[in-house]
N, C-alpha and C positions, 0 to 999 in steps of 0.2 A: 363485384365490379371494381376495377382499379380506377381511382380518380386521379387523373394526371393534371397537376397544377401548371399553369403557364410559367415558363421560365423567364430568365432575364432577357433573352433574345426576343421572345414574343412581346414582352412589355416594351422593349426598345422599338420594335417595328410599329406597334400600336401608337406609341408616343410620336414617332416620326410621321405617321399617317395623320394623326390629330393635328400636328403642326401644319402639315401641308394643306389640310382642309380648312383650318381655322384662321390661318394667317391672312388670306385675302379678305375675310370678314373683318378681322381686326384692323387691317390696313385701311379699308374703306371707311370704317367708323372713325379711326383716329385722323385720317386725312380730311374728313368732312369738317373737323374743328380747326384745321390749319388755315392761315391766310392763303388766298388763291394762288399767289405767286410762289409760295413755298411748296405747293403740291407739285409744281413742275421743276423747280430748282433743287429742292431737297425732298424727294419723294419718300425716302426711307427714314428720315429723322423726325423727331417730335420736338418742336420748338414752342413758339407762342401759340396759345389756344384762343380761339375766338368763335363767336356765334354768328359772324357776319355772313357766312354761306347760307345758314338757315334763314336768317332774316331776309336776305335777298331772294332766296328761293320761294318763301311764302309770299313775297311781294310780286313775284313774276308769274306764278301759276296758282290756280285755285285748287291746291292739293287737298284742302279740307273737303271741298265738294267731291273730289275724286274718291276720297276715303269714304264719305257718306254713301255715295252711289254704289261703290264696291261692297260696302257692308250690307246695304239693302239687297243687292243682287245675290250676294253670298248667303244671306239669311233665308231668303225665299227659295232660291234655286237649290241650295243645300238641303233645306227641309223637304222639298219635293223629291229629291234624289234619295234621301235617307228614309222616306216613307214608302215610295213606290218600288224602288229597286229591291229591297228585301222581300216584299210581297211577290213580285214577279219571280225572283230567284227561288222562293219557297214553292211556288207553283211548278216551276220547271224541275225542281229537285225531288219533290215528294208526291206529285200528283201525276196520274196518267189520264190523258185526254187526246182526242183525235188530232193528228198532225203536230204532236208535241215536238218531236225531233226536227221536223221541217221548220217549225216556227223558231226553235232555238238555233238551228243552223242559219236561218235568215238573219237573226239577231247577230250572230257571230260574223256573218258576211259583211255587215255594216261597219265592223271594226276595220276592214281592209280599205274602206273608202277614205281617201285623204280629205282633211277638213276643207281645203281649197276647192275641191270638187263640189261641195255642198253650198258654198257661199252664194253663188248666183241664184240657184233655186230658192234658197231660204230668203234671200233679199227680195226676190219677186213675190214670194208668199207674204212676207211682212208688208210689202208695198200694197198688195191686193187687200190685205186686212186693215190697212191704214195704221200700222203699228211702227212705222219707221220713226225714229227719234222718240221712242217710248220705252218704259221699263219692261213692257211685255216682250219687246223684241230682244232685250238683254237677258230675260229670265227664262222664257219658255223653250226656245230652241236648245236642245241638249240637256234639258233638266232631267230627263230619264234616259241615260245613255246606255249603250250596249255593254260597255266594260263594267259598269256598276251592276247590271243584271247578271252578267257572267260571273263576276266576283262573288256576289251573294249566292248564286246557284252553287258554285264550287264549295263555298263555306258551309252552306246548309246541307249539302249532299253528304257531308261527313257525320251528320247527326244520325245515330242509330234509329231505324224505323221503329224499333221496340219502344223507344222513349215516347214517340208520338202516339203509338198505339195504346200505351199506358194512359196517356191523357184522354184518349177517346173512351177507354174503358171506365175511367173515372167520371165520365159524363161531360167533359169539357167540349165546347163547340170548336169549330175550326179556327175562328179568330182568337178564341180563348187559348187554344193550343199554341198558336203562333205567338201570342203576346206573353204567355206565362211559361211556355216550355222552350220554344225556339229562340226567342230574342235573348233571354239570359245566357243561353249557351253560345250564341254567336257574337257576344259583346265585343271580344277582341277584333273580330272581322268588321264589325260596324265601326269601331274606332279607327281601324286602318282605312276604311272607306271614307270616313269623315275627314281624315287628314288628306287623302288623295283628292277628294272633291274640293276641299278648301284650297289646295294648291292649284288645281286646274282652273277654278273660277277666279281666284285671286290673280293669277298670272295670265289669264286670257286676254289677248290683245287683238287678234285678227278680226273676230266677229264684232266686238264692241266698236272698233274703229270704222267698220263698214256699216253697221246698223244705226249708229248714232253720230250725228255731226254737229250737234249743238252742245255748248259747254255745260249746260245745266244737267245733262244726262251722261257726261263722260265719266268713265271709270278711271281708277287710279293709273292703270298702265297706259291709257290713252293720254292722260294728263302728263305723265312723265315723258311720253314720246314727244310732246310739244315743248318741253322745257327748253331745250337748246335754241329753238327758233324764237321763243319768247324772250330769252335772255338777250340774244343779239338784236332782236327787234325793239325791245323796250329801252335798251341803252346803246346809244350810238358809240361805236368803238370798243364794245365789250370784247375782251380778248379770249384766247383759248383757255387760259388758266381760270378765268371767271366762270366760264361754262362748266369746266370740270369740277370746280368747287361746289357749284349748285347741284350738279348731277350726283355727286357723291353724297351731299346732304339729303337729297330726295331719295336716293337709293337706300341710304341707311335707315331712313324713316320707314320706307316701304317694306324692307325685309324684316323689321322687328316683329310684326304680328305673326309671321310664319315661324320665326325662330321660337317665339313663346309657345305657340300651339304645338310645335314639334317636341319641345322640351317637356311640356306637360303631358303629352300623349305618347311619348316615344315607346314606353313599355307596352302599351296596348297596340301601338302601331306594329312593332316588331312581332308580337304574338299573333296579331291578325295576319301579317304577311306569311308567317309560318303555317298558321292554321288554314289559310286559303290556298296554300300551294300543294296540299295533300288531300287525297280523298280516301275514305275508308277508316 
């Protein structure tokens, strides 16, 4: 096979795309360290650097509480997704049982339901259980979602049945086969699912803002949504530039965890995307 190395034109296109995608991140980070007035008057220049936007932002909103609540929800909800979704996907991919296709089709049908359609029924359910303004309401709904099951089913379906049969011949139990044979093979798919789950939980706004209305349980995205109101409410005469300075500071802090996670897991994420897109 002939190995064709990328030419100068390909590298130029990739460099241009990298600049297009990275420049907004760099601008947000650099502007968060500028005095508020300079963000409006000199948006593209870098002059005096200050931590004033960050100090004011920490004083105006409980961003630490938002981070702590988001971390708790992400840890528990993500653990539930990463535990139950592979098991369900394994059952749909490698076992035969009554109404298997009907059940899997029903799971896929739920992907077509918009999130807003489910808000009122879920809120009524949380109210009946007495879980409004609790961590249960933030964690349990959507912890085992249809996309995660579908993703794991497609990933596990690519594993040869002979590999699983070999484990049975060696005397391994079903959970032993899953833990010692299946999980090591689908590690890239699990990494991709972990990144996608982290992004979904971390960026979720609609459900947390409906299920929780007290500040002690608000997640990071809900806290950020109230920042502009808190800035203008806490300081009489706060101008447009001041609001933007604190918004950029809060946004810069909020995006750093996702950037770090993606950089650390990008190789597994890309491999998982490729592995989960093909069957056979």
